[in-house]
C-alpha positions as CSV (number, residue, x, y, z in Angstrom):
1,X,-41.0,-17.5,-42.9
2,X,-41.8,-14.0,-41.6
3,X,-40.4,-15.0,-38.2
4,X,-37.0,-15.8,-39.8
5,X,-36.8,-12.3,-41.2
6,X,-37.3,-11.0,-37.8
7,X,-34.4,-12.9,-36.2
8,X,-31.7,-10.7,-37.6
9,X,-33.2,-7.3,-36.6
10,X,-34.2,-8.6,-33.2
11,X,-30.8,-10.1,-32.6
12,X,-29.2,-6.8,-33.6
13,X,-31.5,-4.8,-31.3
14,X,-30.7,-7.2,-28.4
15,X,-27.0,-6.9,-29.0
16,X,-27.2,-3.1,-29.1
17,X,-29.3,-3.0,-25.9
18,X,-26.9,-5.2,-24.1
19,X,-24.0,-3.1,-25.3
20,X,-25.7,0.1,-24.3
21,X,-26.4,-1.3,-20.8
22,X,-22.8,-2.5,-20.6
23,X,-21.1,0.8,-21.4
24,X,-23.4,2.6,-18.9
25,X,-22.7,0.2,-16.1
26,X,-19.0,0.6,-16.9
27,X,-19.2,4.4,-16.4
28,X,-18.1,5.1,-20.0
29,X,-21.0,7.5,-20.4
30,X,-20.1,9.7,-17.3
31,X,-18.2,12.5,-18.9
32,X,-18.5,16.3,-18.7
33,X,-20.6,18.4,-21.0
34,X,-19.8,21.7,-22.6
35,X,-21.5,25.1,-23.3
36,X,-20.7,26.9,-26.5
37,X,-21.1,30.4,-27.9
38,X,-19.4,32.8,-30.4
39,X,-17.5,34.7,-27.7
40,X,-15.5,32.1,-25.6
41,X,-15.9,29.3,-28.1
42,X,-16.7,26.5,-25.6
43,X,-16.3,25.8,-21.9
44,X,-17.1,23.0,-19.5
45,X,-20.7,23.5,-18.4
46,X,-21.0,24.8,-14.8
47,X,-22.2,22.8,-11.8
48,X,-21.6,19.3,-12.9
49,X,-19.7,16.3,-11.6
50,X,-19.2,12.6,-12.3
51,X,-16.9,9.6,-12.3
52,X,-15.6,8.3,-15.7
53,X,-15.2,4.5,-15.6
54,X,-16.8,4.7,-12.2
55,X,-13.4,5.8,-10.7
56,X,-12.0,8.9,-12.3
57,X,-13.8,11.7,-10.5
58,X,-14.3,15.1,-12.1
59,X,-15.9,18.3,-10.9
60,X,-16.8,21.7,-12.3
61,X,-18.1,24.4,-10.0
62,X,-20.5,27.3,-10.8
63,X,-17.6,29.2,-12.6
64,X,-16.8,26.1,-14.8
65,X,-13.6,25.7,-12.8
66,X,-12.3,22.2,-12.4
67,X,-12.7,22.0,-8.7
68,X,-15.4,20.7,-6.4
69,X,-15.7,23.7,-4.1
70,X,-17.6,26.9,-5.1
71,X,-15.4,29.9,-6.0
72,X,-14.7,32.2,-3.1
73,X,-11.7,33.8,-1.5
74,X,-9.8,31.4,0.7
75,X,-7.6,31.9,3.7
76,X,-4.5,31.3,1.4
77,X,-3.2,33.0,-1.7
78,X,-5.8,32.4,-4.5
79,X,-4.2,31.5,-7.8
80,X,-6.2,31.3,-11.1
81,X,-4.6,28.4,-13.0
82,X,-5.4,28.9,-16.7
83,X,-4.8,26.5,-19.6
84,X,-6.0,23.9,-22.0
85,X,-6.0,20.1,-21.7
86,X,-2.8,20.1,-19.8
87,X,-4.6,21.8,-16.9
88,X,-7.9,20.0,-17.6
89,X,-6.4,16.5,-17.1
90,X,-9.2,14.8,-19.1
91,X,-11.3,11.8,-18.4
92,X,-8.3,9.5,-18.0
93,X,-7.2,11.2,-14.9
94,X,-8.8,11.2,-11.4
95,X,-9.5,14.6,-9.9
96,X,-6.9,14.4,-7.1
97,X,-4.2,13.7,-9.8
98,X,-5.0,16.8,-11.9
99,X,-2.6,19.7,-11.9
100,X,-4.7,22.2,-9.9
101,X,-5.4,19.6,-7.2
102,X,-1.8,18.6,-6.9
103,X,-0.5,22.2,-6.8
104,X,-3.1,23.0,-4.1
105,X,-1.9,20.0,-2.0
106,X,1.8,20.7,-2.1
107,X,1.8,24.6,-2.1
108,X,0.5,27.0,0.5
109,X,-1.9,28.4,-2.1
110,X,-5.4,27.6,-3.4
111,X,-5.4,26.9,-7.1
112,X,-8.6,27.6,-9.1
113,X,-8.2,25.8,-12.5
114,X,-10.1,27.0,-15.5
115,X,-9.4,25.1,-18.8
116,X,-10.8,23.2,-21.8
117,X,-9.3,20.9,-24.3
118,X,-7.7,22.6,-27.3
119,X,-8.3,26.1,-25.9
120,X,-5.9,28.8,-27.2
121,X,-4.7,31.7,-25.2
122,X,-7.5,33.8,-26.7
123,X,-10.1,31.5,-25.3
124,X,-8.5,31.9,-21.9
125,X,-8.4,35.6,-22.1
126,X,-12.1,35.6,-23.2
127,X,-13.0,33.8,-20.0
128,X,-11.2,36.5,-18.0
129,X,-13.1,39.2,-19.9
130,X,-16.4,37.4,-19.1
131,X,-15.7,37.0,-15.4
132,X,-14.5,40.3,-13.9
133,X,-15.8,39.0,-10.5
134,X,-13.1,36.2,-10.7
135,X,-10.4,38.8,-11.6
136,X,-11.4,40.8,-8.6
137,X,-11.0,38.0,-6.0
138,X,-7.9,36.3,-7.5
139,X,-4.5,37.2,-6.0
140,X,-2.2,35.7,-8.8
141,X,-2.5,34.4,-12.3
142,X,-0.6,31.3,-13.7
143,X,-1.0,30.5,-17.4
144,X,0.2,27.1,-18.8
145,X,0.8,27.6,-22.5
146,X,2.2,25.5,-25.3
147,X,3.4,26.4,-28.8
148,X,0.0,25.7,-30.4
149,X,-1.8,28.3,-28.1
150,X,-0.7,31.5,-29.9
151,X,-3.2,31.4,-32.7
152,X,-6.9,32.3,-33.0
153,X,-9.4,31.2,-30.4
154,X,-10.8,27.7,-30.9
155,X,-14.5,27.5,-31.9
156,X,-16.8,24.7,-31.0
157,X,-17.1,22.2,-33.8
158,X,-17.7,18.7,-32.6
159,X,-20.2,16.8,-30.3
160,X,-17.7,14.0,-30.1
161,X,-14.8,15.9,-28.5
162,X,-16.9,18.6,-26.8
163,X,-20.4,17.2,-26.3
164,X,-23.1,19.7,-25.4
165,X,-25.7,17.1,-24.5
166,X,-25.6,13.4,-23.6
167,X,-26.1,11.2,-26.7
168,X,-29.2,9.2,-26.7
169,X,-27.3,6.1,-27.9
170,X,-23.8,5.8,-26.4
171,X,-22.4,2.9,-28.4
172,X,-22.2,4.8,-31.7
173,X,-20.8,7.8,-29.9
174,X,-18.1,5.8,-28.2
175,X,-17.2,4.0,-31.4
176,X,-16.8,7.4,-33.1
177,X,-14.7,8.9,-30.3
178,X,-12.4,6.1,-29.5
179,X,-12.2,3.9,-32.6
180,X,-13.0,5.9,-35.7
181,X,-11.4,9.2,-34.4
182,X,-12.3,11.1,-37.6
183,X,-10.5,14.4,-38.1
184,X,-12.1,16.9,-38.3
185,X,-15.2,15.4,-36.8
186,X,-17.4,18.5,-37.4
187,X,-17.9,22.0,-38.8
188,X,-18.4,25.1,-36.7
189,X,-21.9,26.6,-37.2
190,X,-21.7,30.3,-38.3
191,X,-23.5,31.3,-35.1
192,X,-20.7,29.7,-33.0
193,X,-17.7,31.0,-34.9
194,X,-15.5,33.1,-32.7
195,X,-14.3,36.3,-34.3
196,X,-10.6,36.7,-35.0
197,X,-8.5,38.8,-32.7
198,X,-5.0,39.5,-31.6
199,X,-4.1,37.7,-28.4
200,X,-1.5,40.3,-27.6
201,X,-4.0,43.2,-27.7
202,X,-6.7,41.2,-25.7
203,X,-4.2,40.1,-23.1
204,X,-2.9,43.6,-22.6
205,X,-6.5,44.9,-22.1
206,X,-7.4,42.4,-19.4
207,X,-4.1,42.8,-17.5
208,X,-4.5,46.6,-17.5
209,X,-8.0,46.3,-16.1
210,X,-8.5,47.6,-12.6
211,X,-9.3,44.1,-11.2
212,X,-6.1,42.6,-12.6
213,X,-3.5,45.4,-12.6
214,X,-0.5,44.9,-10.3
215,X,-1.2,41.3,-9.6
216,X,1.6,38.8,-10.2
217,X,1.4,36.8,-13.5
218,X,3.4,33.7,-14.4
219,X,3.5,32.1,-17.8
220,X,4.6,28.5,-17.7
221,X,5.9,27.5,-21.2
222,X,4.9,23.8,-21.5
223,X,6.8,21.7,-24.1
224,X,5.5,19.0,-26.3
225,X,7.3,15.7,-26.0
226,X,9.4,16.5,-29.1
227,X,10.2,20.0,-27.9
228,X,11.3,18.7,-24.5
229,X,14.1,16.6,-26.3
230,X,15.1,19.3,-28.8
231,X,16.2,22.6,-27.4
232,X,16.4,24.3,-30.8
233,X,12.9,23.2,-31.7
234,X,11.6,24.4,-28.3
235,X,13.3,27.8,-28.7
236,X,12.0,28.3,-32.2
237,X,8.4,27.2,-31.6
238,X,7.8,28.0,-27.9
239,X,10.3,30.1,-26.1
240,X,10.4,32.8,-28.8
241,X,6.9,33.8,-27.6
242,X,8.4,35.2,-24.4
243,X,9.2,38.5,-26.0
244,X,5.7,38.9,-27.4
245,X,4.2,38.1,-23.9
246,X,6.4,40.6,-22.2
247,X,5.5,43.3,-24.8
248,X,1.8,42.5,-24.3
249,X,2.1,42.8,-20.5
250,X,3.4,46.4,-20.7
251,X,5.6,46.3,-17.6
252,X,3.1,44.3,-15.5
253,X,4.7,42.0,-12.8
254,X,5.2,38.9,-15.0
255,X,7.7,36.1,-15.1
256,X,8.0,33.7,-18.0
257,X,9.4,30.2,-17.2
258,X,10.2,27.4,-19.6
259,X,9.5,24.1,-17.8
260,X,11.8,22.0,-20.0
261,X,14.8,24.0,-18.8
262,X,14.4,22.6,-15.2
263,X,16.8,19.8,-14.5
264,X,14.0,17.5,-13.3
265,X,11.9,17.9,-16.5
266,X,13.6,14.9,-18.1
267,X,11.8,12.7,-15.6
268,X,8.3,13.9,-16.7
269,X,6.5,11.1,-18.5
270,X,4.1,11.8,-21.5
271,X,1.1,9.7,-22.3
272,X,1.1,10.9,-25.9
273,X,2.8,13.7,-28.0
274,X,1.8,16.4,-25.5
275,X,-0.1,15.3,-22.4
276,X,1.7,14.3,-19.2
277,X,0.8,11.1,-17.3
278,X,-0.5,11.4,-13.7
279,X,3.1,10.9,-12.5
280,X,4.3,13.4,-15.1
281,X,1.7,15.9,-13.8
282,X,3.0,15.4,-10.2
283,X,6.6,16.1,-11.2
284,X,5.4,19.1,-13.2
285,X,3.6,20.4,-10.1
286,X,6.8,19.9,-8.0
287,X,8.8,21.8,-10.5
288,X,6.2,24.7,-10.6
289,X,6.4,25.0,-6.8
290,X,10.1,24.5,-6.4
291,X,12.4,27.2,-5.2
292,X,14.6,26.9,-8.4
293,X,13.1,29.4,-10.8
294,X,16.4,30.8,-12.2
295,X,17.1,27.8,-14.4
296,X,13.7,28.2,-16.2
297,X,13.6,32.0,-16.4
298,X,13.2,33.7,-19.9
299,X,14.7,35.9,-21.0
């Protein structure tokens, strides 16, 4: 009789063990980890690499940049490519298909991408404030921003979306991440809450610093899928930020370009409401490196 009662728990344990082994062999557990604090919010942990699903390679160097090589001045123009998940690319995209890698391949420049999913412009500026040595060695800055980026900095809140350590049991974690998808999935601890600030003030400070002053800056205004099809929505939600950016830059050498205004943007494919596919990222990179800038220029 006692043995019968053991059958259910033992069967469940066996199924969980097989499932755990299966997801590990499939490479579902090979994803990047994050560091978090109350200053920057969160950032991919430095010095890590892997291959999600055993095929989608990813790298973060010692500066948390999404690139395999250590940060150093190159023989070409060095560009700091700054953004959120559009620049990051995510687990679904192989490293050579991500925006920084594609730009470095087709342009005569070296792109150093720094990004994290759901970062706001303030998170990006905080990275620049924390790494003056990066500012010193960079030749140009390129920000990729969307209409949701002009708010307060994002604080760390969730082990599912931004894990700080590898879960001991992967099956429950993967079920939570890909099937349940609870929103919100966590609450920010008080010790990790990023203080409110004005992105205009913070951006102006960093761009007037000795390490950054005089260096060319480009803001690429990236549209959501809805904004790419609706010019009025795009103008009201995204392109109106151009004046604020210009004011914050205080006469610095800056150009603001709206990607959706380029004639070829209509061929960019989205995988969801905001993120481009690998083919869409390639077209985006071609637009960013094309000679035709006048069609995108604002104002």
